[in-house]
GURONU-524638 format. One line per field, with one value per residue: residue number from 1; residue in one letter; chain; x, y negated, z of N, C-alpha, C in turn. Coordinates in Angstrom, 1 decimal, padded with zeros to 4 digits. Each point is the difference from the previous one (the first is absolute). Layout:
<atoms>
resi = c(NUM_...)
resn = c(a_...)
chain = c(A_...)
n_u = c(X_...)
n_v = c(Y_...)
n_w = c(Z_...)
ca_u = c(X_...)
ca_v = c(Y_...)
ca_w = c(Z_...)
c_u = c(X_...)
c_v = c(Y_...)
c_w = c(Z_...)
</atoms>
This chain:
<atoms>
resi = c(1_2_3_4_5_6_7_8_9_10_11_12_13_14_15_16_17_18_19_20_21_22_23_24_25_26_27_28_29_30_31_32_33_34_35_36_37_38_39_40_41_42_43_44_45_46_47_48_49_50_51_52_53_54_55_56_57_58_59_60_61_62_63_64_65_66_67_68_69_70_71_72_73_74_75_76_77_78_79_80_81_82_83_84_85_86_87_88_89_90_91_92_93_94_95_96_97_98_99_100_101_102_103_104_105_106_107_108_109_110_111_112_113_114_115_116_117_118_119_120_121_122_123_124_125_126_127_128_129_130_131_132_133_134_135_136_137_138_139_140_141_142_143_144_145_146_147_148_149_150_151_152_153_154_155_156_157)
resn = c(m_a_l_p_l_i_v_i_d_m_q_p_i_w_l_a_a_s_q_i_i_e_p_c_l_n_e_i_k_l_a_n_e_t_n_s_p_v_y_f_i_e_y_h_f_k_p_d_w_v_t_g_e_r_r_n_n_d_s_r_f_r_t_y_d_l_l_w_n_q_a_s_l_k_y_h_i_i_k_n_k_m_s_g_g_p_e_l_i_k_t_l_i_k_d_y_g_y_l_p_t_i_k_v_v_g_v_n_t_e_q_c_v_y_s_t_v_f_e_i_n_e_k_t_q_n_h_i_l_i_p_a_h_a_c_a_s_d_g_n_h_n_i_g_l_n_l_l_k_h_l_n_k_v_i_i_v)
chain = c(A_A_A_A_A_A_A_A_A_A_A_A_A_A_A_A_A_A_A_A_A_A_A_A_A_A_A_A_A_A_A_A_A_A_A_A_A_A_A_A_A_A_A_A_A_A_A_A_A_A_A_A_A_A_A_A_A_A_A_A_A_A_A_A_A_A_A_A_A_A_A_A_A_A_A_A_A_A_A_A_A_A_A_A_A_A_A_A_A_A_A_A_A_A_A_A_A_A_A_A_A_A_A_A_A_A_A_A_A_A_A_A_A_A_A_A_A_A_A_A_A_A_A_A_A_A_A_A_A_A_A_A_A_A_A_A_A_A_A_A_A_A_A_A_A_A_A_A_A_A_A_A_A_A_A_A_A)
n_u = c(103.5_000.4_-000.6_-000.1_000.5_-001.3_000.6_-001.3_000.4_001.2_-000.4_000.6_-000.2_000.0_-000.9_-000.7_000.9_-000.2_-001.2_000.7_000.8_-000.3_-001.3_000.1_000.6_-000.9_-000.8_000.6_000.1_-001.2_-000.3_000.6_-000.6_-000.9_000.8_-001.1_-000.3_000.2_-001.2_000.5_-001.3_000.2_-000.9_-000.1_000.3_001.4_000.5_000.3_-001.2_000.0_000.7_-000.7_000.0_-001.1_001.0_000.7_000.3_-000.8_-000.4_-000.7_001.2_000.1_-001.3_-000.2_000.9_-000.6_-001.1_000.2_000.5_-001.0_-000.5_000.4_-001.0_000.1_-001.2_000.0_-001.3_-000.1_-001.1_-001.0_-000.5_-001.2_-000.2_000.9_-001.2_-000.3_000.5_-000.7_-001.1_000.2_000.3_-001.0_-000.7_000.5_-000.2_-001.3_-000.5_-000.6_-001.3_001.0_-000.1_-000.8_000.6_-001.1_000.7_-000.6_-000.1_-001.1_-000.4_-001.0_001.1_001.1_-000.1_-001.2_000.1_001.2_-000.5_-001.1_000.8_000.8_-001.1_-000.2_001.3_000.1_000.8_000.7_000.3_-000.9_001.1_-000.9_001.1_-001.2_000.9_000.4_-001.3_-000.3_-000.8_000.1_-000.5_-000.3_000.9_-001.0_-000.5_001.2_000.0_-001.2_000.4_001.2_-000.8_-000.6_001.3_-000.2_001.0_-000.8_001.1_-000.9_001.2)
n_v = c(-175.0_-001.0_000.9_-001.1_000.8_000.0_000.2_000.4_-000.5_000.4_-000.8_000.9_-001.2_000.0_000.9_-000.8_-000.8_000.9_-000.3_-001.1_000.6_001.2_-000.3_-000.6_001.1_000.6_-000.9_000.2_001.3_-000.1_-000.7_000.9_000.9_-000.9_000.2_000.5_-001.2_000.3_-000.5_000.1_000.1_-000.6_000.5_-001.2_001.1_000.1_-000.9_001.1_000.1_-001.3_000.2_001.0_-000.6_-000.1_000.1_-000.6_001.2_-000.5_001.2_-001.0_-000.3_001.3_000.0_-001.1_000.4_001.2_-000.7_-000.8_001.1_000.4_-001.1_-000.3_-000.6_-000.5_-000.3_-000.7_000.2_-000.9_000.6_-000.9_000.4_000.5_-001.1_000.5_-000.3_-000.8_000.9_001.0_-000.8_-000.5_001.3_000.5_-001.0_000.2_001.3_-000.2_-000.9_001.2_000.5_000.9_000.8_000.6_000.8_000.4_000.4_001.0_-000.5_-000.1_000.9_000.2_-000.1_000.3_001.1_000.2_-000.4_000.7_001.1_-000.1_-000.3_001.0_000.9_-000.8_000.3_001.2_-000.1_000.7_001.2_000.7_000.8_000.9_000.7_000.5_000.8_-001.3_000.1_-000.3_000.7_-000.7_-000.8_-000.7_000.9_000.8_-000.5_000.2_001.2_000.2_-000.5_000.6_001.0_-000.7_000.0_-001.2_-000.2_000.8_000.8_000.9_000.4)
n_w = c(-062.1_000.7_000.8_000.6_001.0_000.4_001.2_000.2_001.1_-000.4_001.0_000.8_000.4_-001.4_000.4_-000.8_000.6_000.9_-000.5_-000.1_000.9_-000.5_-000.2_001.2_000.4_-000.7_000.5_001.2_-000.3_-000.5_001.1_000.7_-000.7_000.3_001.0_000.4_000.4_001.3_000.1_001.2_000.1_001.2_000.9_000.6_000.6_-000.1_000.7_000.7_-000.6_000.1_001.1_-000.1_001.2_-000.6_-000.9_000.9_-000.3_-000.9_000.4_000.5_-000.3_000.3_-000.1_000.7_000.9_-000.1_-000.1_001.1_000.5_-000.7_000.4_-001.3_-000.6_001.2_000.3_001.1_000.0_000.9_000.4_000.2_-001.1_-000.2_-000.6_-000.9_-000.5_001.0_000.8_-000.6_-000.1_001.2_000.3_-000.7_000.3_001.3_-000.1_-000.5_000.8_000.1_-000.2_000.1_-001.0_000.9_000.8_000.6_001.1_000.7_001.2_000.4_-000.9_000.8_000.7_000.5_-000.7_000.2_001.2_000.0_-000.6_000.8_001.0_-000.4_-000.1_001.0_000.1_-000.4_-001.0_000.8_-000.4_000.7_000.0_000.2_000.3_-000.3_-000.5_-000.1_000.1_001.3_000.9_001.1_-000.9_-001.1_-000.5_-000.2_001.1_000.5_-000.6_000.5_001.2_-000.1_-000.4_000.9_000.3_-000.7_000.9_000.7_-000.1_000.2_000.4)
ca_u = c(-000.7_-000.1_-001.4_000.1_-000.8_-000.4_-000.3_-000.8_-000.3_000.4_000.5_-000.7_-001.2_-001.1_000.1_000.0_001.3_000.6_-000.6_000.4_001.4_000.6_-000.4_000.7_001.4_000.1_-000.2_001.2_001.0_-000.3_000.4_001.5_000.5_-000.2_000.5_-001.1_000.0_-001.1_-000.4_-000.7_-000.8_-000.5_-000.5_000.9_-000.6_000.8_001.0_001.3_-000.2_000.6_001.4_000.6_000.3_-001.1_000.3_000.9_-000.5_-001.4_-000.5_-001.3_000.4_000.7_-000.7_000.3_001.4_000.2_-000.3_000.9_001.4_000.0_-000.1_001.3_-000.2_-001.2_-000.3_-000.9_-001.0_-000.8_-001.4_-000.6_-001.4_-000.2_000.5_001.3_000.0_000.7_001.5_000.5_-000.1_001.1_001.2_000.1_000.2_001.4_000.9_-000.2_-000.6_-001.4_-000.4_000.2_-000.7_000.5_-000.6_-000.3_-000.3_000.0_-001.2_-001.2_-000.5_-001.1_000.2_001.3_000.3_-001.1_000.0_001.2_-000.2_-001.0_000.6_000.9_-000.9_-000.6_001.0_000.8_-000.5_000.5_-000.6_000.4_-000.2_-000.2_000.1_-000.9_000.6_001.0_-000.7_-000.8_-000.8_-000.6_-001.5_-000.6_000.8_-000.8_-000.6_001.1_000.3_-001.2_000.1_001.1_-000.4_-000.9_000.8_000.3_001.4_000.5_-000.1_000.2_000.7)
ca_v = c(-001.2_-000.1_-000.2_-000.1_001.0_-000.6_001.1_-000.7_000.6_001.4_000.3_001.2_-000.3_000.4_001.4_000.3_-000.1_001.3_000.7_-000.5_-000.2_000.5_-000.9_-001.2_000.2_000.1_-001.3_-000.7_000.5_-000.7_-001.4_000.0_000.3_-001.2_-001.2_-000.8_-000.2_000.6_-000.9_000.7_-000.9_000.7_-000.8_-000.4_000.3_-000.4_-000.9_000.7_000.7_-000.8_000.0_001.3_000.7_000.9_001.3_000.7_001.2_000.0_001.0_-000.5_-000.7_000.9_000.0_-001.3_000.0_000.9_-000.7_-001.1_000.4_000.5_-001.1_-000.6_-001.5_000.0_-001.2_000.3_-001.1_000.1_-000.6_-000.1_000.4_001.1_-000.3_-000.5_-000.8_-001.3_000.2_000.6_-001.0_-000.9_000.6_000.2_-001.3_-000.5_000.9_000.0_-001.2_000.3_001.3_001.0_001.3_000.7_001.3_000.0_001.3_-000.2_000.2_000.8_-000.4_-000.9_-001.2_-000.7_000.0_-000.8_-001.4_-000.6_000.0_-001.0_-001.4_000.0_000.0_-001.3_-001.0_000.5_000.2_001.3_001.2_000.6_001.4_000.7_001.4_000.5_001.1_-000.6_-000.8_000.8_-000.8_000.6_-000.2_000.6_-000.3_-000.2_-001.3_-001.0_000.1_-000.6_-001.5_-000.4_000.1_-001.1_-001.2_000.0_000.2_001.2_001.2_001.2_001.0)
ca_w = c(000.5_001.4_000.5_001.5_000.7_001.3_000.9_001.1_001.3_000.1_001.4_000.5_000.8_-000.8_-000.2_-001.5_-000.5_-000.1_-001.1_-001.3_000.0_-001.2_-001.1_000.2_-000.3_-001.4_-000.5_000.3_-000.9_-001.3_000.2_000.0_-001.4_-000.9_000.8_000.5_001.5_000.8_001.1_001.1_000.8_001.2_001.1_001.0_001.3_001.1_-000.5_-000.4_-001.3_-001.0_000.1_-000.4_001.2_000.2_-000.6_000.8_000.7_000.1_-000.9_-000.7_-001.3_-001.0_-001.3_-000.7_-000.3_-001.1_-001.3_-000.1_-000.3_-001.4_-001.0_-000.3_000.1_000.9_000.8_001.2_000.2_001.2_000.0_001.3_-000.2_-000.9_-001.3_-000.2_-001.3_000.0_000.1_-001.2_-001.0_000.3_-000.2_-001.5_-000.7_000.3_-000.7_-001.5_-000.6_-000.3_000.6_-001.1_000.1_001.1_000.3_001.4_000.7_001.5_000.8_-000.1_-001.3_000.1_000.9_-000.3_-001.4_-000.7_000.3_-000.6_-001.5_-000.2_000.0_-001.1_-001.2_-000.1_-000.3_-001.0_-001.4_-000.4_000.5_001.3_-000.2_001.2_-000.1_001.0_000.7_000.9_001.0_000.9_000.9_001.3_-000.1_-001.2_-001.2_-001.2_000.0_-000.4_-001.5_-000.7_000.1_-000.8_-001.4_-000.4_-000.2_-001.4_-000.4_000.6_-000.8_000.8_-000.8)
c_u = c(-000.1_-001.4_000.0_-001.0_-000.3_-000.4_-000.7_-000.2_000.3_000.6_-000.8_-001.1_-001.2_000.1_000.1_001.4_000.7_-000.5_000.6_001.5_000.7_-000.4_000.7_001.5_000.2_-000.2_001.3_001.1_-000.2_000.5_001.6_000.5_-000.1_000.5_-001.1_000.0_-001.1_-000.2_-000.8_-000.7_-000.5_-000.4_001.1_-000.7_000.7_001.2_001.3_-000.1_000.7_001.5_000.7_000.3_-001.1_000.3_000.9_-000.7_-001.5_-000.7_-001.2_000.3_000.6_-000.7_000.4_001.5_000.4_-000.2_000.9_001.4_000.1_000.0_001.4_-000.1_-001.2_-000.1_-001.0_-000.8_-000.8_-001.3_-000.5_-001.5_-000.2_000.6_001.4_000.1_000.7_001.5_000.6_000.0_001.2_001.3_000.2_000.2_001.4_001.0_-000.1_-000.4_-001.4_-000.3_000.1_-001.0_000.7_-000.6_-000.1_-000.3_-000.1_-001.4_-000.5_-000.8_-001.1_000.2_001.3_000.3_-001.0_000.2_001.2_-000.2_-001.0_000.6_000.9_-000.8_-000.6_001.0_000.8_-000.6_000.4_-000.7_000.6_-000.3_-000.1_000.0_-000.9_000.6_001.0_-000.7_-000.8_-000.6_-000.3_-001.5_-000.5_000.8_-000.9_-000.8_001.0_000.3_-001.2_000.0_001.1_-000.4_-000.8_000.8_000.6_001.4_000.5_-000.2_000.4_000.7_000.2)
c_v = c(000.0_-000.3_000.1_001.0_-000.6_001.2_-000.7_001.0_001.5_000.3_001.2_-000.3_000.3_001.4_000.3_-000.1_001.3_000.8_-000.3_-000.3_000.4_-000.9_-001.3_000.1_000.1_-001.3_-000.9_000.5_-000.6_-001.4_-000.1_000.3_-001.2_-001.3_-000.9_-000.2_000.7_-000.9_000.8_-001.0_000.8_-001.0_-000.4_000.1_-000.5_-000.9_000.8_000.7_-000.8_000.1_001.3_000.9_001.1_001.4_000.9_001.1_-000.1_000.9_-000.4_-000.6_000.9_000.0_-001.3_-000.1_000.9_-000.7_-001.2_000.4_000.5_-001.2_-000.7_-001.5_-000.2_-001.3_000.3_-001.2_000.3_-000.7_000.0_000.3_001.1_-000.2_-000.5_-000.9_-001.4_000.1_000.5_-001.0_-001.0_000.6_000.3_-001.3_-000.5_000.9_-000.1_-001.3_000.1_001.3_001.0_001.2_000.8_001.4_000.1_001.4_-000.3_000.4_-001.3_-000.6_-001.0_-001.2_-000.7_000.0_-000.8_-001.5_-000.7_-000.1_-001.1_-001.4_-000.2_-000.2_-001.4_-001.0_000.4_000.0_001.4_001.2_000.4_001.5_000.7_001.5_000.6_001.1_-000.4_-001.0_001.0_-000.9_000.8_-000.1_000.7_-000.5_-000.2_-001.3_-001.1_000.0_-000.6_-001.5_-000.5_000.0_-001.2_-001.3_000.0_000.2_001.4_001.2_001.2_001.0_001.3)
c_w = c(001.5_000.4_001.5_000.6_001.4_000.8_001.2_001.2_000.2_001.4_000.4_001.0_-000.7_-000.4_-001.5_-000.6_-000.3_-001.2_-001.3_-000.1_-001.3_-001.2_000.0_-000.3_-001.5_-000.7_000.2_-000.9_-001.4_000.0_-000.1_-001.5_-000.9_000.7_000.4_001.5_000.6_001.2_001.0_000.9_001.2_001.0_000.9_001.4_001.2_-000.5_-000.4_-001.3_-001.1_000.0_-000.5_001.2_000.2_-000.5_000.9_000.9_000.3_-001.1_-000.7_-001.3_-001.0_-001.3_-000.8_-000.4_-001.1_-001.3_-000.2_-000.4_-001.4_-001.0_-000.1_000.2_000.8_000.8_001.0_000.2_001.2_-000.2_001.4_000.0_-001.0_-001.4_000.1_-001.2_000.1_000.1_-001.3_-001.2_000.1_-000.4_-001.5_-000.7_000.2_-000.9_-001.5_-000.6_-000.4_000.6_-001.2_000.2_001.1_000.1_001.5_000.5_001.5_000.6_000.6_-001.3_000.1_000.8_-000.5_-001.5_-000.7_000.3_-000.6_-001.5_-000.4_-000.2_-001.2_-001.3_-000.2_-000.6_-001.3_-001.4_-000.5_000.7_001.4_-000.1_001.3_-000.2_001.1_000.8_001.1_001.0_000.8_001.0_001.3_-000.1_-001.2_-001.2_-001.2_000.0_-000.4_-001.4_-000.8_000.1_-000.9_-001.5_-000.5_-000.1_-001.4_-000.5_000.4_-001.0_000.9_-000.9_000.8)
</atoms>
């Protein structure tokens, strides 16, 4: 069964991203095995980030690129605020015609992950799976997990 994987803010500007590289790589491997798409959501800090030129000889993106390069079926979503919910909702509805069950990994658990999942939770009829081991935070990961547990469509795995 194809289960879209959502990877949130794994740019190395967030220190927590380095803590969960292996768990995220494992989740990408699982997505590849089931031909599931991987949606990478990241902040749009500079105009050249959108064009792909940002990756040329820029060591700050090695973490992100390591994950990106492992995904077989991948999409890139740019967001301009903490939540990537509106952009993700629009993309998933375009791709599926509805909001499917999804799996979400990334940083920061109590901020970007939570706010994105919160917006999806308000719109979907399906589950949102959160592998706790594949999320981390520069702030407080446990607070983020507790916030996520209170959303009615979220399942912490």
